[in-house]
Chimera marker file (.cmm) of the C-alpha trace (Angstrom):
<marker_set name="trace">
<marker id="1" x="151.896" y="103.517" z="47.034" r="1" g="1" b="0" radius="0.5"/>
<marker id="2" x="151.076" y="105.848" z="49.435" r="1" g="1" b="0" radius="0.5"/>
<marker id="3" x="150.620" y="107.462" z="53.508" r="1" g="1" b="0" radius="0.5"/>
<marker id="4" x="148.065" y="109.510" z="54.005" r="1" g="1" b="0" radius="0.5"/>
<marker id="5" x="147.074" y="111.371" z="57.059" r="1" g="1" b="0" radius="0.5"/>
<marker id="6" x="143.140" y="112.603" z="57.641" r="1" g="1" b="0" radius="0.5"/>
<marker id="7" x="141.339" y="114.928" z="60.808" r="1" g="1" b="0" radius="0.5"/>
<marker id="8" x="137.757" y="116.466" z="60.011" r="1" g="1" b="0" radius="0.5"/>
<marker id="9" x="138.714" y="119.706" z="59.027" r="1" g="1" b="0" radius="0.5"/>
<marker id="10" x="139.899" y="117.754" z="55.153" r="1" g="1" b="0" radius="0.5"/>
<marker id="11" x="135.982" y="116.469" z="54.649" r="1" g="1" b="0" radius="0.5"/>
<marker id="12" x="135.306" y="119.316" z="51.923" r="1" g="1" b="0" radius="0.5"/>
<marker id="13" x="131.689" y="118.626" z="52.165" r="1" g="1" b="0" radius="0.5"/>
<marker id="14" x="129.684" y="117.424" z="55.742" r="1" g="1" b="0" radius="0.5"/>
<marker id="15" x="125.811" y="116.149" z="55.043" r="1" g="1" b="0" radius="0.5"/>
<marker id="16" x="122.880" y="116.501" z="57.616" r="1" g="1" b="0" radius="0.5"/>
<marker id="17" x="120.323" y="114.007" z="58.648" r="1" g="1" b="0" radius="0.5"/>
<marker id="18" x="116.734" y="115.764" z="58.920" r="1" g="1" b="0" radius="0.5"/>
<marker id="19" x="117.088" y="118.794" z="60.911" r="1" g="1" b="0" radius="0.5"/>
<marker id="20" x="118.717" y="116.251" z="63.435" r="1" g="1" b="0" radius="0.5"/>
<marker id="21" x="121.753" y="116.772" z="65.442" r="1" g="1" b="0" radius="0.5"/>
<marker id="22" x="124.147" y="114.074" z="62.895" r="1" g="1" b="0" radius="0.5"/>
<marker id="23" x="126.813" y="115.045" z="60.588" r="1" g="1" b="0" radius="0.5"/>
<marker id="24" x="128.875" y="112.794" z="58.282" r="1" g="1" b="0" radius="0.5"/>
<marker id="25" x="131.659" y="113.569" z="55.697" r="1" g="1" b="0" radius="0.5"/>
<marker id="26" x="133.982" y="111.480" z="53.777" r="1" g="1" b="0" radius="0.5"/>
<marker id="27" x="137.514" y="112.520" z="53.192" r="1" g="1" b="0" radius="0.5"/>
<marker id="28" x="137.681" y="108.638" z="51.366" r="1" g="1" b="0" radius="0.5"/>
<marker id="29" x="135.380" y="107.789" z="48.905" r="1" g="1" b="0" radius="0.5"/>
<marker id="30" x="135.212" y="106.355" z="45.720" r="1" g="1" b="0" radius="0.5"/>
<marker id="31" x="136.138" y="109.667" z="43.496" r="1" g="1" b="0" radius="0.5"/>
<marker id="32" x="139.839" y="108.568" z="45.362" r="1" g="1" b="0" radius="0.5"/>
<marker id="33" x="140.039" y="105.222" z="44.522" r="1" g="1" b="0" radius="0.5"/>
<marker id="34" x="140.374" y="104.247" z="48.392" r="1" g="1" b="0" radius="0.5"/>
<marker id="35" x="139.365" y="100.240" z="47.590" r="1" g="1" b="0" radius="0.5"/>
<marker id="36" x="137.680" y="101.948" z="51.133" r="1" g="1" b="0" radius="0.5"/>
<marker id="37" x="135.453" y="104.206" z="52.102" r="1" g="1" b="0" radius="0.5"/>
<marker id="38" x="137.005" y="106.796" z="55.400" r="1" g="1" b="0" radius="0.5"/>
<marker id="39" x="135.108" y="109.622" z="57.193" r="1" g="1" b="0" radius="0.5"/>
<marker id="40" x="133.704" y="111.503" z="59.856" r="1" g="1" b="0" radius="0.5"/>
<marker id="41" x="130.649" y="110.970" z="61.508" r="1" g="1" b="0" radius="0.5"/>
<marker id="42" x="129.563" y="113.652" z="64.582" r="1" g="1" b="0" radius="0.5"/>
<marker id="43" x="126.536" y="113.050" z="67.171" r="1" g="1" b="0" radius="0.5"/>
<marker id="44" x="124.733" y="115.068" z="69.333" r="1" g="1" b="0" radius="0.5"/>
<marker id="45" x="123.979" y="113.283" z="72.395" r="1" g="1" b="0" radius="0.5"/>
<marker id="46" x="120.238" y="111.352" z="72.128" r="1" g="1" b="0" radius="0.5"/>
<marker id="47" x="120.107" y="111.494" z="68.486" r="1" g="1" b="0" radius="0.5"/>
<marker id="48" x="119.246" y="108.299" z="66.580" r="1" g="1" b="0" radius="0.5"/>
<marker id="49" x="119.407" y="106.771" z="62.922" r="1" g="1" b="0" radius="0.5"/>
<marker id="50" x="118.087" y="103.544" z="61.922" r="1" g="1" b="0" radius="0.5"/>
<marker id="51" x="120.280" y="102.435" z="58.872" r="1" g="1" b="0" radius="0.5"/>
<marker id="52" x="120.314" y="99.299" z="57.017" r="1" g="1" b="0" radius="0.5"/>
<marker id="53" x="123.670" y="98.102" z="56.094" r="1" g="1" b="0" radius="0.5"/>
<marker id="54" x="124.156" y="97.912" z="52.609" r="1" g="1" b="0" radius="0.5"/>
<marker id="55" x="128.532" y="97.107" z="53.302" r="1" g="1" b="0" radius="0.5"/>
<marker id="56" x="130.959" y="96.132" z="56.112" r="1" g="1" b="0" radius="0.5"/>
<marker id="57" x="131.449" y="99.191" z="58.910" r="1" g="1" b="0" radius="0.5"/>
<marker id="58" x="133.953" y="99.434" z="61.468" r="1" g="1" b="0" radius="0.5"/>
<marker id="59" x="133.232" y="102.760" z="63.877" r="1" g="1" b="0" radius="0.5"/>
<marker id="60" x="136.102" y="103.797" z="65.883" r="1" g="1" b="0" radius="0.5"/>
<marker id="61" x="134.833" y="106.239" z="68.357" r="1" g="1" b="0" radius="0.5"/>
<marker id="62" x="137.809" y="109.046" z="69.278" r="1" g="1" b="0" radius="0.5"/>
<marker id="63" x="134.994" y="111.090" z="72.156" r="1" g="1" b="0" radius="0.5"/>
<marker id="64" x="131.667" y="110.079" z="74.270" r="1" g="1" b="0" radius="0.5"/>
<marker id="65" x="129.567" y="106.836" z="73.959" r="1" g="1" b="0" radius="0.5"/>
<marker id="66" x="127.667" y="105.557" z="71.262" r="1" g="1" b="0" radius="0.5"/>
<marker id="67" x="125.167" y="102.003" z="70.487" r="1" g="1" b="0" radius="0.5"/>
<marker id="68" x="124.199" y="100.484" z="67.905" r="1" g="1" b="0" radius="0.5"/>
<marker id="69" x="120.864" y="98.149" z="67.915" r="1" g="1" b="0" radius="0.5"/>
<marker id="70" x="120.502" y="96.029" z="66.052" r="1" g="1" b="0" radius="0.5"/>
<marker id="71" x="118.419" y="91.725" z="65.690" r="1" g="1" b="0" radius="0.5"/>
<marker id="72" x="120.644" y="90.111" z="68.296" r="1" g="1" b="0" radius="0.5"/>
<marker id="73" x="121.204" y="93.520" z="71.114" r="1" g="1" b="0" radius="0.5"/>
<marker id="74" x="123.159" y="96.206" z="71.430" r="1" g="1" b="0" radius="0.5"/>
<marker id="75" x="126.295" y="97.124" z="71.652" r="1" g="1" b="0" radius="0.5"/>
<marker id="76" x="127.562" y="100.089" z="73.506" r="1" g="1" b="0" radius="0.5"/>
<marker id="77" x="131.725" y="101.690" z="72.466" r="1" g="1" b="0" radius="0.5"/>
<marker id="78" x="133.393" y="104.317" z="74.486" r="1" g="1" b="0" radius="0.5"/>
<marker id="79" x="136.560" y="106.819" z="73.373" r="1" g="1" b="0" radius="0.5"/>
<marker id="80" x="138.923" y="104.220" z="71.450" r="1" g="1" b="0" radius="0.5"/>
<marker id="81" x="137.341" y="100.757" z="71.298" r="1" g="1" b="0" radius="0.5"/>
<marker id="82" x="135.355" y="99.637" z="67.693" r="1" g="1" b="0" radius="0.5"/>
<marker id="83" x="131.880" y="98.386" z="66.935" r="1" g="1" b="0" radius="0.5"/>
<marker id="84" x="131.809" y="96.698" z="63.325" r="1" g="1" b="0" radius="0.5"/>
<marker id="85" x="129.465" y="96.575" z="60.738" r="1" g="1" b="0" radius="0.5"/>
<marker id="86" x="127.942" y="93.321" z="58.853" r="1" g="1" b="0" radius="0.5"/>
<marker id="87" x="126.055" y="94.278" z="55.230" r="1" g="1" b="0" radius="0.5"/>
<marker id="88" x="122.993" y="92.755" z="56.232" r="1" g="1" b="0" radius="0.5"/>
<marker id="89" x="122.274" y="93.787" z="59.515" r="1" g="1" b="0" radius="0.5"/>
<marker id="90" x="119.413" y="96.500" z="60.254" r="1" g="1" b="0" radius="0.5"/>
<marker id="91" x="120.406" y="99.021" z="62.990" r="1" g="1" b="0" radius="0.5"/>
<marker id="92" x="119.402" y="101.987" z="64.738" r="1" g="1" b="0" radius="0.5"/>
<marker id="93" x="123.080" y="104.311" z="65.233" r="1" g="1" b="0" radius="0.5"/>
<marker id="94" x="122.022" y="105.868" z="69.114" r="1" g="1" b="0" radius="0.5"/>
<marker id="95" x="124.452" y="108.696" z="70.783" r="1" g="1" b="0" radius="0.5"/>
<marker id="96" x="124.312" y="107.916" z="74.297" r="1" g="1" b="0" radius="0.5"/>
<marker id="97" x="126.663" y="110.959" z="74.918" r="1" g="1" b="0" radius="0.5"/>
<marker id="98" x="128.128" y="113.669" z="72.535" r="1" g="1" b="0" radius="0.5"/>
<marker id="99" x="130.217" y="111.744" z="70.150" r="1" g="1" b="0" radius="0.5"/>
<marker id="100" x="132.541" y="111.676" z="67.440" r="1" g="1" b="0" radius="0.5"/>
<marker id="101" x="133.490" y="108.843" z="65.569" r="1" g="1" b="0" radius="0.5"/>
<marker id="102" x="135.105" y="107.885" z="62.057" r="1" g="1" b="0" radius="0.5"/>
<marker id="103" x="134.355" y="104.594" z="60.144" r="1" g="1" b="0" radius="0.5"/>
<marker id="104" x="135.736" y="102.636" z="57.494" r="1" g="1" b="0" radius="0.5"/>
<marker id="105" x="133.448" y="101.242" z="55.158" r="1" g="1" b="0" radius="0.5"/>
<marker id="106" x="134.031" y="98.132" z="52.695" r="1" g="1" b="0" radius="0.5"/>
<marker id="107" x="132.888" y="99.026" z="50.094" r="1" g="1" b="0" radius="0.5"/>
<marker id="108" x="131.841" y="102.030" z="49.595" r="1" g="1" b="0" radius="0.5"/>
<marker id="109" x="129.171" y="103.137" z="51.605" r="1" g="1" b="0" radius="0.5"/>
<marker id="110" x="127.790" y="105.453" z="49.462" r="1" g="1" b="0" radius="0.5"/>
<marker id="111" x="128.026" y="103.564" z="46.120" r="1" g="1" b="0" radius="0.5"/>
<marker id="112" x="126.763" y="100.220" z="47.735" r="1" g="1" b="0" radius="0.5"/>
<marker id="113" x="123.546" y="102.107" z="49.471" r="1" g="1" b="0" radius="0.5"/>
<marker id="114" x="122.583" y="103.696" z="45.740" r="1" g="1" b="0" radius="0.5"/>
<marker id="115" x="122.689" y="100.240" z="44.149" r="1" g="1" b="0" radius="0.5"/>
<marker id="116" x="120.359" y="98.843" z="46.498" r="1" g="1" b="0" radius="0.5"/>
<marker id="117" x="116.454" y="98.966" z="47.904" r="1" g="1" b="0" radius="0.5"/>
<marker id="118" x="117.877" y="100.885" z="51.415" r="1" g="1" b="0" radius="0.5"/>
<marker id="119" x="118.577" y="103.998" z="48.759" r="1" g="1" b="0" radius="0.5"/>
<marker id="120" x="116.062" y="105.437" z="49.485" r="1" g="1" b="0" radius="0.5"/>
<marker id="121" x="117.569" y="106.282" z="53.189" r="1" g="1" b="0" radius="0.5"/>
<marker id="122" x="119.526" y="109.012" z="51.633" r="1" g="1" b="0" radius="0.5"/>
<marker id="123" x="117.641" y="111.272" z="51.137" r="1" g="1" b="0" radius="0.5"/>
<marker id="124" x="116.919" y="111.936" z="54.587" r="1" g="1" b="0" radius="0.5"/>
<marker id="125" x="120.841" y="113.620" z="54.292" r="1" g="1" b="0" radius="0.5"/>
<marker id="126" x="121.151" y="117.211" z="52.572" r="1" g="1" b="0" radius="0.5"/>
<marker id="127" x="124.391" y="120.041" z="53.478" r="1" g="1" b="0" radius="0.5"/>
<marker id="128" x="124.713" y="120.906" z="56.413" r="1" g="1" b="0" radius="0.5"/>
<link id1="1" id2="2" r="1" g="1" b="0" radius="0.2"/>
<link id1="2" id2="3" r="1" g="1" b="0" radius="0.2"/>
<link id1="3" id2="4" r="1" g="1" b="0" radius="0.2"/>
<link id1="4" id2="5" r="1" g="1" b="0" radius="0.2"/>
<link id1="5" id2="6" r="1" g="1" b="0" radius="0.2"/>
<link id1="6" id2="7" r="1" g="1" b="0" radius="0.2"/>
<link id1="7" id2="8" r="1" g="1" b="0" radius="0.2"/>
<link id1="8" id2="9" r="1" g="1" b="0" radius="0.2"/>
<link id1="9" id2="10" r="1" g="1" b="0" radius="0.2"/>
<link id1="10" id2="11" r="1" g="1" b="0" radius="0.2"/>
<link id1="11" id2="12" r="1" g="1" b="0" radius="0.2"/>
<link id1="12" id2="13" r="1" g="1" b="0" radius="0.2"/>
<link id1="13" id2="14" r="1" g="1" b="0" radius="0.2"/>
<link id1="14" id2="15" r="1" g="1" b="0" radius="0.2"/>
<link id1="15" id2="16" r="1" g="1" b="0" radius="0.2"/>
<link id1="16" id2="17" r="1" g="1" b="0" radius="0.2"/>
<link id1="17" id2="18" r="1" g="1" b="0" radius="0.2"/>
<link id1="18" id2="19" r="1" g="1" b="0" radius="0.2"/>
<link id1="19" id2="20" r="1" g="1" b="0" radius="0.2"/>
<link id1="20" id2="21" r="1" g="1" b="0" radius="0.2"/>
<link id1="21" id2="22" r="1" g="1" b="0" radius="0.2"/>
<link id1="22" id2="23" r="1" g="1" b="0" radius="0.2"/>
<link id1="23" id2="24" r="1" g="1" b="0" radius="0.2"/>
<link id1="24" id2="25" r="1" g="1" b="0" radius="0.2"/>
<link id1="25" id2="26" r="1" g="1" b="0" radius="0.2"/>
<link id1="26" id2="27" r="1" g="1" b="0" radius="0.2"/>
<link id1="27" id2="28" r="1" g="1" b="0" radius="0.2"/>
<link id1="28" id2="29" r="1" g="1" b="0" radius="0.2"/>
<link id1="29" id2="30" r="1" g="1" b="0" radius="0.2"/>
<link id1="30" id2="31" r="1" g="1" b="0" radius="0.2"/>
<link id1="31" id2="32" r="1" g="1" b="0" radius="0.2"/>
<link id1="32" id2="33" r="1" g="1" b="0" radius="0.2"/>
<link id1="33" id2="34" r="1" g="1" b="0" radius="0.2"/>
<link id1="34" id2="35" r="1" g="1" b="0" radius="0.2"/>
<link id1="35" id2="36" r="1" g="1" b="0" radius="0.2"/>
<link id1="36" id2="37" r="1" g="1" b="0" radius="0.2"/>
<link id1="37" id2="38" r="1" g="1" b="0" radius="0.2"/>
<link id1="38" id2="39" r="1" g="1" b="0" radius="0.2"/>
<link id1="39" id2="40" r="1" g="1" b="0" radius="0.2"/>
<link id1="40" id2="41" r="1" g="1" b="0" radius="0.2"/>
<link id1="41" id2="42" r="1" g="1" b="0" radius="0.2"/>
<link id1="42" id2="43" r="1" g="1" b="0" radius="0.2"/>
<link id1="43" id2="44" r="1" g="1" b="0" radius="0.2"/>
<link id1="44" id2="45" r="1" g="1" b="0" radius="0.2"/>
<link id1="45" id2="46" r="1" g="1" b="0" radius="0.2"/>
<link id1="46" id2="47" r="1" g="1" b="0" radius="0.2"/>
<link id1="47" id2="48" r="1" g="1" b="0" radius="0.2"/>
<link id1="48" id2="49" r="1" g="1" b="0" radius="0.2"/>
<link id1="49" id2="50" r="1" g="1" b="0" radius="0.2"/>
<link id1="50" id2="51" r="1" g="1" b="0" radius="0.2"/>
<link id1="51" id2="52" r="1" g="1" b="0" radius="0.2"/>
<link id1="52" id2="53" r="1" g="1" b="0" radius="0.2"/>
<link id1="53" id2="54" r="1" g="1" b="0" radius="0.2"/>
<link id1="54" id2="55" r="1" g="1" b="0" radius="0.2"/>
<link id1="55" id2="56" r="1" g="1" b="0" radius="0.2"/>
<link id1="56" id2="57" r="1" g="1" b="0" radius="0.2"/>
<link id1="57" id2="58" r="1" g="1" b="0" radius="0.2"/>
<link id1="58" id2="59" r="1" g="1" b="0" radius="0.2"/>
<link id1="59" id2="60" r="1" g="1" b="0" radius="0.2"/>
<link id1="60" id2="61" r="1" g="1" b="0" radius="0.2"/>
<link id1="61" id2="62" r="1" g="1" b="0" radius="0.2"/>
<link id1="62" id2="63" r="1" g="1" b="0" radius="0.2"/>
<link id1="63" id2="64" r="1" g="1" b="0" radius="0.2"/>
<link id1="64" id2="65" r="1" g="1" b="0" radius="0.2"/>
<link id1="65" id2="66" r="1" g="1" b="0" radius="0.2"/>
<link id1="66" id2="67" r="1" g="1" b="0" radius="0.2"/>
<link id1="67" id2="68" r="1" g="1" b="0" radius="0.2"/>
<link id1="68" id2="69" r="1" g="1" b="0" radius="0.2"/>
<link id1="69" id2="70" r="1" g="1" b="0" radius="0.2"/>
<link id1="70" id2="71" r="1" g="1" b="0" radius="0.2"/>
<link id1="71" id2="72" r="1" g="1" b="0" radius="0.2"/>
<link id1="72" id2="73" r="1" g="1" b="0" radius="0.2"/>
<link id1="73" id2="74" r="1" g="1" b="0" radius="0.2"/>
<link id1="74" id2="75" r="1" g="1" b="0" radius="0.2"/>
<link id1="75" id2="76" r="1" g="1" b="0" radius="0.2"/>
<link id1="76" id2="77" r="1" g="1" b="0" radius="0.2"/>
<link id1="77" id2="78" r="1" g="1" b="0" radius="0.2"/>
<link id1="78" id2="79" r="1" g="1" b="0" radius="0.2"/>
<link id1="79" id2="80" r="1" g="1" b="0" radius="0.2"/>
<link id1="80" id2="81" r="1" g="1" b="0" radius="0.2"/>
<link id1="81" id2="82" r="1" g="1" b="0" radius="0.2"/>
<link id1="82" id2="83" r="1" g="1" b="0" radius="0.2"/>
<link id1="83" id2="84" r="1" g="1" b="0" radius="0.2"/>
<link id1="84" id2="85" r="1" g="1" b="0" radius="0.2"/>
<link id1="85" id2="86" r="1" g="1" b="0" radius="0.2"/>
<link id1="86" id2="87" r="1" g="1" b="0" radius="0.2"/>
<link id1="87" id2="88" r="1" g="1" b="0" radius="0.2"/>
<link id1="88" id2="89" r="1" g="1" b="0" radius="0.2"/>
<link id1="89" id2="90" r="1" g="1" b="0" radius="0.2"/>
<link id1="90" id2="91" r="1" g="1" b="0" radius="0.2"/>
<link id1="91" id2="92" r="1" g="1" b="0" radius="0.2"/>
<link id1="92" id2="93" r="1" g="1" b="0" radius="0.2"/>
<link id1="93" id2="94" r="1" g="1" b="0" radius="0.2"/>
<link id1="94" id2="95" r="1" g="1" b="0" radius="0.2"/>
<link id1="95" id2="96" r="1" g="1" b="0" radius="0.2"/>
<link id1="96" id2="97" r="1" g="1" b="0" radius="0.2"/>
<link id1="97" id2="98" r="1" g="1" b="0" radius="0.2"/>
<link id1="98" id2="99" r="1" g="1" b="0" radius="0.2"/>
<link id1="99" id2="100" r="1" g="1" b="0" radius="0.2"/>
<link id1="100" id2="101" r="1" g="1" b="0" radius="0.2"/>
<link id1="101" id2="102" r="1" g="1" b="0" radius="0.2"/>
<link id1="102" id2="103" r="1" g="1" b="0" radius="0.2"/>
<link id1="103" id2="104" r="1" g="1" b="0" radius="0.2"/>
<link id1="104" id2="105" r="1" g="1" b="0" radius="0.2"/>
<link id1="105" id2="106" r="1" g="1" b="0" radius="0.2"/>
<link id1="106" id2="107" r="1" g="1" b="0" radius="0.2"/>
<link id1="107" id2="108" r="1" g="1" b="0" radius="0.2"/>
<link id1="108" id2="109" r="1" g="1" b="0" radius="0.2"/>
<link id1="109" id2="110" r="1" g="1" b="0" radius="0.2"/>
<link id1="110" id2="111" r="1" g="1" b="0" radius="0.2"/>
<link id1="111" id2="112" r="1" g="1" b="0" radius="0.2"/>
<link id1="112" id2="113" r="1" g="1" b="0" radius="0.2"/>
<link id1="113" id2="114" r="1" g="1" b="0" radius="0.2"/>
<link id1="114" id2="115" r="1" g="1" b="0" radius="0.2"/>
<link id1="115" id2="116" r="1" g="1" b="0" radius="0.2"/>
<link id1="116" id2="117" r="1" g="1" b="0" radius="0.2"/>
<link id1="117" id2="118" r="1" g="1" b="0" radius="0.2"/>
<link id1="118" id2="119" r="1" g="1" b="0" radius="0.2"/>
<link id1="119" id2="120" r="1" g="1" b="0" radius="0.2"/>
<link id1="120" id2="121" r="1" g="1" b="0" radius="0.2"/>
<link id1="121" id2="122" r="1" g="1" b="0" radius="0.2"/>
<link id1="122" id2="123" r="1" g="1" b="0" radius="0.2"/>
<link id1="123" id2="124" r="1" g="1" b="0" radius="0.2"/>
<link id1="124" id2="125" r="1" g="1" b="0" radius="0.2"/>
<link id1="125" id2="126" r="1" g="1" b="0" radius="0.2"/>
<link id1="126" id2="127" r="1" g="1" b="0" radius="0.2"/>
<link id1="127" id2="128" r="1" g="1" b="0" radius="0.2"/>
</marker_set>
């Protein structure tokens, strides 16, 4: 058993979506042997990212205001609040303000996406 502590400085590789100001980095992934993926996200105000969930995800907003648009409407969260997304849902992530967040996914988001019909969406990301 272990207890671990992470900050965004612990992320070894940040990925950027296209030329947008959207940056994502895992601190726990499938390679770490953990049951979940955990990472940090940084979104500049106004940036949007369409996505289809191939995993369950909790977004913990640490600063800013963030909205997820989904088939049943939009959900907005502020610092200290959580948005929960279920696998199979088509969403658009929207930064209403400059936003920093922590994401927790199960199963591991990368493996779940790579093995799905949504794998092409990964082509939008490159090392920052």
